[in-house]
C-alpha positions, 0 to 999 in steps of 0.5 A: 491738204488731207486727201479723201478716200476715192470712193467717198469723193467720186459720190461728191463728184456725181451728188454734190450738186444738192443743195446743202442751203436755201436755194435763190429763187428765178424771180425778180422784184424789179421795183427796188421797193425792197431796198427803198431809204426808208422801209415798213414792215406792217402785220396786221395781228388778232388785236393790234398792227404792228408797225416796224421802221427803218427810217434813213437817217437823212429823213430823220426830220419827217420823223422828227415827232418820233423822237426822244424830246430830250434829243431835241433842242429848242430851235423854235420848235414846240417843247411836248411830251413824249406821249403828246408827240407820239399821239400826233404821230400816230394820228398825222404822220403814219396813220392806221385808220379802220373803215369807221374812220378810227386813228388807231393810237401807236404804242412805243416799243423800240427805238435805236439807231442800227444799219440797215437791213440789206434785203436785197437777194443774189439779182441786187445787182441786176438793172431793170430791162425796161429802164436800164436802172440798176434794180435794188440800189439802197442809200450809200449810208447804211444808217437808220433809225429802228422803231417797233410799233403798236397800233392797238385795236382797243374793241372789236377788229376791223374789218379794213384798214388805212395805211396812211404814211407821212404825206404832204397837202396834195396826199402824196408821201414825204418820202420813199417808203418801200412796205412789206404788209402781213395778215398773221403769218400771211404776205399780202403783198411784195415789196411795193413803194408806198406812195398814198393812204391804200385801204386793205380788206381784211378777211379774218376767217382765212388771211390768204384772202385779205387784199389791197384795194390797189391791184397793184398791191398784191404777191406773186404767188396769190392762189392756194393751188397751183400746178407745174409740169417738168417734162425732162429725159426720162421723167415727168413731174407734175408737182403741186403747190396747196393750202392745207386749208384748201384741201379742207374742201376734199379731205378731213385732215383731222386737224385738232385746232384752227390755228397751228399744225401741231407738231405730232400731225405734220407727218401724218397731215403731209402724207395724207395730202400727197396720197389724195393727190396720186388720185386726182388731176389724172396725167397721161403721157401719149395717150396713155394713163400712167401710175405715179410715184410719190416721190416728195412732199414738203411744207413750204412757205412764201417768202420774199424771194418765192417758195421756200422750203420750212426747215426743222420741227416746228408747228406750222401757222395754218393760214399760210402752210403750204404743201408741196408734192411732187409725183413722178412718171417714168419715160423711155426718152422726152414723150410727144405729148402729155396731158393732165386732166384739173378736176380739184376747183373751189368757190375761192379757186376758179383758175389755177395757174399751171405751168410747163417747162421743158427743157426749152424753157417754160410755157405758163397757162391756167385752167378752168372749170370751163377749161380744165385741161393742160397739155404739153406737145413735144415741139422740140426739133433739134433737143437731143438727149443728153446719154451715157456713151462710151469712151472707145481707144481706138477712137481716141488715139492718134492714127496713121495710114499706109500707101497701099497701091504706093506699096504694091508699085513698089512690090512689082518693082522689087519683082520687075529689077530682080527678073531684069537682073536675071534677063539681063545676065542671061542676055536677052532684051531687058526693053520691056522690063524697062518701061513696066518698072518706069510705069510702076515708079510713076503710078505709085508717086501719083497715087501716094496721096490715095487708097491709103489704109488707115493705121491705129497706134498699139495701145502701148503709146496710149501715153502719147494721146493728142491735148485736145484729145485728152480734154475730149476723154476726160469730159466725156468720162465725167459727164459720164458719170453725172448722167449715170445719176439722171436715172430713177432705177437702181438697175439703171444707175449701176449699168450706166456707171458701169459705162466709165467707172470700173473696178472697185470703183464702181461698186463704192460708188453705187452704194454709197449714192444708193445709201445717200438716197434717203439722206438726200431727199430728206433735206433736199433735191438732186440737181442735174448737171448740164455742163463740165470744164476742164481747166488744166489738165496734164496727162502722164503715165501712171507710176503703178499701173502698166497701160494707165494714165494719171489725168491731174485735173482742175475742172468744174461741174454746172447743174441746175434743178426745177422746182415749183416754177423756179431754178436753182443753180449750184456749181462745183471744182475740183482738184484731182487726180484720176486714174485712167486705163482700157478695159475691154477696148474704152477708156474707164476710170479705175481709181480717183483721189481728190485734192480739193473740192469747193463750191462756186456761189454763182450769185456771188457780187463784190460787196460795196467796199468799207460796208459796216456790218449790219449792227447796231450802230452808237446813237451819237454816230448819226449825224445830228440834223441841223433843223432838229439841233438848233444850228438853224432856223426851223422851217 
């Protein structure tokens, strides 16, 4: 396998947790409605309503009027023209009714068999904690009839619309039907079940405030202004999501039109909003006012998975346009108290959802004009701030000990023995020497386990480090490298990195990391590593560098990043050879050769066996319904 440059790959080691794919949100739709057998997607536009249906192959009979007449053999069912069948479908089956009671006529745009869209997210095999049932389990048969319909207004735009699915005599739906509704590009509700007629109130001036009469049919992110306060080691982040249209209550954005932010306006509008927010909602840390760093500004949108970055340079529809702004405040460690004084409210926004997120978890709340203070207090009694510390060579080498008192007794016994021999040769009494010798022997033996002095192995024996100490050394060095990039200031990053990296490798990693920040922040956020796990490790003497060790290792690094109320994770696995050697009494990485680096999908789940791809399928692959084909009696 091709080996990559060590300096570049240590950069990957420290920064590879930057997101390069759409992030997964941590919110789960526990209704499972997005995987109902039948799906309706409803789009209310300027002069019509577009309805997209996915009809489960087992429920075709309920939607029989949509099928072309030539597909139905005479089975006692009255034959009608396709136009008449479509008229009956829009007036009796799937109805769109205005506030005056007028039923809109449908136009059929497209009808074809397909495989259903898999709308299940990364948590698709989770269980509802309240019912124990699996969430989002679609039918095993993936085949559906895909239909696109237009319901034309044919006149003025209605103030209200009622959506009525195929119902029985009691007014309840005849099939299990999941649905989602949009007014222009703004989602009005998350996926829910359409079980009966539901009334929608339309706000044509601002579709964000269109809503269903049923309070259970609403989207999770329903307000145009939200705040999130992140308290982490060495920094506090105040993150704000605000609709562009709401911002026009406070600042003139200079937009040319009322429908779109044009491409050449995007950067200017985003910058103007970010700079304005640096002057509002003042933050106090431990009672002291602090100046924010305008860290990041992005256009985002509300999706079924939560907040999603808008990628690419395309004009943005104003009704759903949201700008996310991150204001950062640098701290020493973790503060004891953070206070935000909210001063942004409108006639429409009289309550702003706010969340405080610290290492213990999120604490949701809200602020109002009457109670505008959002406060976080440090109750982290047992939390220890991750630090970068030296890995001492002396502390990791196996140690021995010397029985100092026993050795002194042995030396005394040698002296007594010499005096004993001299005295005896002179013919003098030697009894006292015998007694003293016996006492020294007994004392030396008795005190041998005690009064020992520890003695470390010399550095030349470093290659004989015990296996458990080797793992501890490597884990400590890797964690130090990852934690160095948790700091904001370049000097801090360089200083912390130098604790565990030495030589030319240190300068290469520092400079490449510095250059990468612009690219990093343009496309995503850097995750902070929470856990390092050594999977395999073999330590040998380095073949070329005396006193150095070669750590042939495989390890994983798991990191998370939280933004706007969502936590995203990333896990990478590495196969590498690290050169580790003593430098001024501490272990340091002086060389790195990555053999292989791969990403582990922490959300991956095994796909059901024999699942066909979500593509079009031949019409004759849909088994004929016995009633529609005349092989049995019609009901």
